[in-house]
TIPA-606173 format. One record per residue (C-alpha): x, y, z. Coordinates in steps of 0.25 Angstrom, whole numbers, padded with zeros to 4 digits, always signed. Example, Ala and Ser with C-alpha at 12.3 -4.5 7.8 and 13.67 -1.06 7.14 Angstrom:
<atoms>
+0049-0018+0031
+0055-0004+0029
</atoms>
This chain:
<atoms>
+0333-0318+0182
+0330-0308+0170
+0318-0306+0164
+0309-0299+0152
+0296-0294+0154
+0287-0295+0140
+0275-0286+0146
+0280-0279+0157
+0269-0269+0158
+0257-0279+0158
+0253-0284+0171
+0260-0294+0172
+0273-0288+0167
+0272-0278+0178
+0270-0288+0185
+0282-0295+0182
+0291-0284+0185
+0286-0280+0199
+0290-0295+0204
+0304-0293+0197
+0303-0278+0204
+0299-0285+0218
+0302-0300+0218
+0314-0302+0207
+0323-0290+0209
+0334-0299+0204
+0328-0300+0190
+0331-0293+0178
+0322-0287+0168
+0328-0288+0155
+0314-0285+0145
+0301-0277+0147
+0291-0276+0137
+0278-0266+0135
+0269-0264+0127
+0259-0251+0130
+0262-0247+0144
+0276-0240+0140
+0278-0232+0154
+0276-0242+0161
+0287-0249+0152
+0295-0238+0154
+0296-0238+0169
+0298-0254+0170
+0310-0253+0159
+0315-0240+0169
+0313-0251+0180
+0319-0263+0177
+0329-0259+0165
+0324-0270+0154
+0336-0271+0143
+0323-0274+0133
+0310-0266+0131
+0300-0271+0122
+0288-0263+0118
+0277-0265+0104
+0282-0254+0097
+0291-0242+0093
+0282-0231+0098
+0282-0238+0111
+0295-0240+0112
+0299-0225+0108
+0288-0222+0121
+0297-0232+0129
+0310-0227+0126
+0307-0210+0128
+0302-0216+0142
+0316-0223+0146
+0324-0212+0139
+0321-0202+0152
+0323-0214+0161
+0336-0218+0155
+0332-0232+0152
+0336-0237+0138
+0332-0252+0137
+0331-0258+0123
+0317-0257+0117
+0311-0267+0106
+0298-0267+0099
+0290-0276+0091
+0286-0290+0091
+0302-0293+0090
+0306-0286+0102
+0297-0293+0109
+0303-0305+0107
+0316-0300+0108
+0313-0297+0121
+0306-0309+0124
+0319-0317+0121
+0329-0306+0127
+0342-0315+0133
+0344-0308+0145
+0330-0313+0149
+0328-0326+0158
+0314-0324+0160
+0303-0319+0150
+0289-0313+0157
+0279-0314+0146
+0268-0304+0151
+0264-0301+0136
+0248-0300+0134
+0242-0310+0123
+0248-0316+0111
+0260-0306+0109
+0267-0315+0122
+0268-0328+0114
+0281-0324+0104
+0289-0317+0117
+0286-0329+0123
+0292-0339+0114
+0306-0330+0110
+0308-0329+0123
+0307-0346+0126
+0314-0348+0112
+0326-0338+0120
+0325-0347+0132
+0318-0338+0141
+0310-0343+0153
+0296-0336+0152
+0287-0331+0164
+0273-0330+0155
+0261-0323+0158
+0258-0322+0143
+0247-0332+0143
+0244-0332+0127
+0259-0339+0126
+0256-0350+0131
+0244-0350+0125
+0245-0348+0111
+0258-0357+0111
+0259-0365+0124
+0264-0376+0117
+0275-0369+0109
+0278-0363+0120
+0281-0374+0131
+0287-0381+0120
+0296-0370+0117
+0301-0367+0133
+0303-0383+0133
+0312-0382+0122
+0320-0370+0128
+0320-0374+0142
+0314-0362+0147
+0302-0361+0157
+0288-0355+0154
+0282-0349+0167
+0268-0344+0169
+0266-0330+0175
+0249-0333+0175
+0245-0334+0191
+0237-0346+0187
+0249-0354+0180
+0261-0349+0188
+0251-0357+0199
+0250-0370+0192
+0267-0368+0191
+0268-0366+0206
+0259-0377+0209
+0267-0387+0200
+0280-0382+0204
+0276-0383+0219
+0273-0398+0216
+0286-0400+0211
+0294-0392+0220
+0297-0382+0209
+0300-0387+0196
+0291-0395+0185
+0296-0409+0183
+0294-0413+0169
+0281-0420+0167
+0277-0415+0181
+0264-0407+0177
+0258-0417+0167
+0260-0430+0177
+0257-0424+0191
+0245-0412+0188
+0232-0415+0187
+0225-0402+0187
+0230-0388+0184
+0219-0380+0190
+0220-0365+0184
+0213-0354+0192
+0205-0342+0187
+0200-0332+0195
+0188-0330+0185
+0191-0315+0180
+0180-0304+0184
+0169-0310+0177
+0167-0323+0186
+0155-0321+0193
+0150-0313+0180
+0137-0320+0174
+0139-0321+0159
+0128-0309+0156
+0137-0300+0163
+0150-0306+0158
+0146-0302+0143
+0144-0288+0145
+0158-0287+0154
+0167-0277+0149
+0182-0276+0149
+0183-0267+0163
+0176-0278+0170
+0185-0289+0164
+0197-0282+0168
+0192-0281+0182
+0199-0295+0187
+0196-0297+0202
+0209-0305+0205
+0220-0301+0196
+0227-0288+0190
+0231-0292+0174
+0232-0285+0161
+0219-0282+0154
+0218-0296+0143
+0222-0306+0154
+0211-0299+0162
+0200-0300+0153
+0206-0314+0148
+0203-0318+0164
+0190-0312+0163
+0185-0321+0150
+0195-0333+0158
+0203-0334+0144
+0215-0331+0155
+0212-0345+0160
+0209-0350+0146
+0223-0345+0144
+0230-0350+0156
+0223-0364+0153
+0232-0364+0141
+0244-0360+0147
+0242-0370+0159
+0241-0382+0148
+0254-0378+0142
+0261-0373+0154
+0259-0384+0164
+0258-0394+0150
+0244-0400+0156
+0232-0405+0147
+0218-0396+0147
+0212-0407+0158
+0223-0403+0167
+0219-0388+0167
+0207-0383+0176
+0203-0369+0177
+0194-0365+0190
+0189-0351+0194
+0196-0347+0207
+0191-0332+0209
+0200-0328+0219
+0213-0331+0212
+0221-0336+0224
+0223-0349+0218
+0231-0347+0206
+0230-0362+0201
+0231-0376+0206
+0238-0387+0202
+0231-0403+0206
+0240-0415+0206
+0237-0429+0203
+0237-0432+0215
+0226-0422+0218
+0235-0411+0225
+0232-0396+0222
+0244-0387+0222
+0239-0372+0220
+0245-0356+0220
+0238-0346+0228
+0243-0332+0228
+0236-0318+0227
+0233-0315+0212
+0245-0309+0210
+0253-0310+0197
+0266-0305+0202
+0266-0321+0209
+0267-0328+0197
+0276-0317+0190
+0286-0319+0202
+0285-0335+0200
+0287-0335+0185
+0300-0327+0188
+0307-0334+0200
+0298-0347+0204
+0298-0357+0205
+0307-0349+0217
+0297-0339+0227
+0300-0327+0227
+0299-0318+0240
+0288-0305+0239
+0280-0297+0245
+0266-0298+0236
+0252-0301+0244
+0253-0314+0250
+0240-0323+0250
+0231-0324+0263
+0223-0334+0265
+0216-0329+0276
+0211-0317+0268
+0210-0324+0255
+0196-0329+0254
+0188-0340+0248
+0197-0348+0237
+0185-0352+0226
+0183-0359+0213
+0175-0361+0202
+0174-0365+0188
+0176-0356+0178
+0165-0353+0169
+0166-0354+0154
+0152-0349+0149
+0155-0337+0155
+0170-0337+0151
+0170-0344+0139
+0185-0340+0136
+0190-0350+0146
+0183-0361+0137
+0189-0356+0125
+0203-0356+0130
+0200-0371+0133
+0196-0374+0120
+0208-0368+0114
+0217-0376+0123
+0211-0388+0119
+0212-0386+0105
+0225-0379+0105
+0233-0374+0095
+0231-0363+0089
+0218-0360+0094
+0225-0355+0107
+0231-0344+0100
+0218-0340+0093
+0210-0339+0108
+0222-0332+0113
+0223-0321+0101
+0207-0320+0100
+0206-0318+0115
+0217-0306+0117
+0210-0299+0104
+0197-0302+0111
+0202-0297+0125
+0206-0284+0118
+0193-0281+0112
+0186-0285+0124
+0195-0273+0134
+0192-0264+0123
+0176-0265+0125
+0177-0271+0109
+0170-0286+0114
+0162-0292+0124
+0167-0300+0136
+0161-0312+0127
+0168-0307+0116
+0181-0313+0118
+0177-0328+0121
+0168-0326+0108
+0178-0320+0100
+0187-0332+0103
+0175-0343+0102
+0175-0337+0088
+0189-0339+0084
+0190-0352+0089
+0180-0357+0079
+0184-0349+0066
+0197-0355+0069
+0206-0367+0066
+0217-0373+0077
+0230-0376+0070
+0243-0380+0077
+0253-0373+0084
+0265-0377+0081
+0271-0364+0082
+0272-0348+0084
+0265-0346+0070
+0254-0355+0070
+0250-0348+0083
+0252-0333+0076
+0243-0339+0063
+0234-0342+0076
+0234-0327+0081
+0233-0321+0067
+0220-0330+0063
+0214-0326+0079
+0217-0311+0074
+0210-0311+0061
+0199-0319+0067
+0197-0306+0079
+0198-0296+0067
+0190-0302+0060
+0179-0302+0071
+0180-0288+0075
</atoms>
């Protein structure tokens, strides 16, 4: 297996490299990209000796070159958006792990699919903004789009478990009664609205179960993350909105479930460890032995469930609305959310400022159909103009 890892220095990227290191010793890492943590990227380049390396600009390329010179490692270093696309379509790779954050992940996803690469996808925004384009192109190119999200990995495993490891054409549409996405509820699950209103970025980053990057951790706190996953599930598993249910499961042991038309429910369980869905995305449906911690049912405690509260967490309702309306509205939502989360992390707006800004954008925007990447780009440009006017 030859692997490209886009976003190697982030949470998913570093865990992917750990999976390769400990579970897939025969895999070859052909491409690594990083953004801000150049010393860490240099360590990975020295260890995995990729053919291509990407950083965003010349200054960081010079810094990386200087570090690598002392290590005797000389990969080809690319920069800029075109360089990132080149990394995504590199012909020596079989599978591209897209662990980029935000809307920057879309163009590399499309480029990799056009180049015939299977995609192990952690970049939610690709499917949220362009799910129709991506899945149609994947079918045309005969490539797989395999989710890394723990919830979507769980759904995939449930479906493959019900079909002996394969998803036959039309199976999900004919046999699935309900896809049940589980949510931890985030750090503010038990907080009253009055307390949530005063929550700081530091509060939001204290997730009770998962260790993730700052943006996705805030999205988990607002439940926008679950809204994004709802939209992803509709595209990945070709389901109508009525077939997808979200329930809060605070223990994060059941990662998601599928109820079939006969009433049977298959669930995927495990400790909250992102290395497991990463490993499945790279090696599944085969099961690979590893030394990761195991779930012990005798010490796991109670497994509980509750309905999500969209009054305290309005981002989930906004994401549902965007999914129902469709077109370019999810792209607008994603762009505004990404910007607003950045402002919240910088202590420039309050917690509910995120949902308020998205709702205001919805009321101001005229939705268009998505016929190509240019339609999404225009929606994102509109959203950026909108948020800059709202400063």
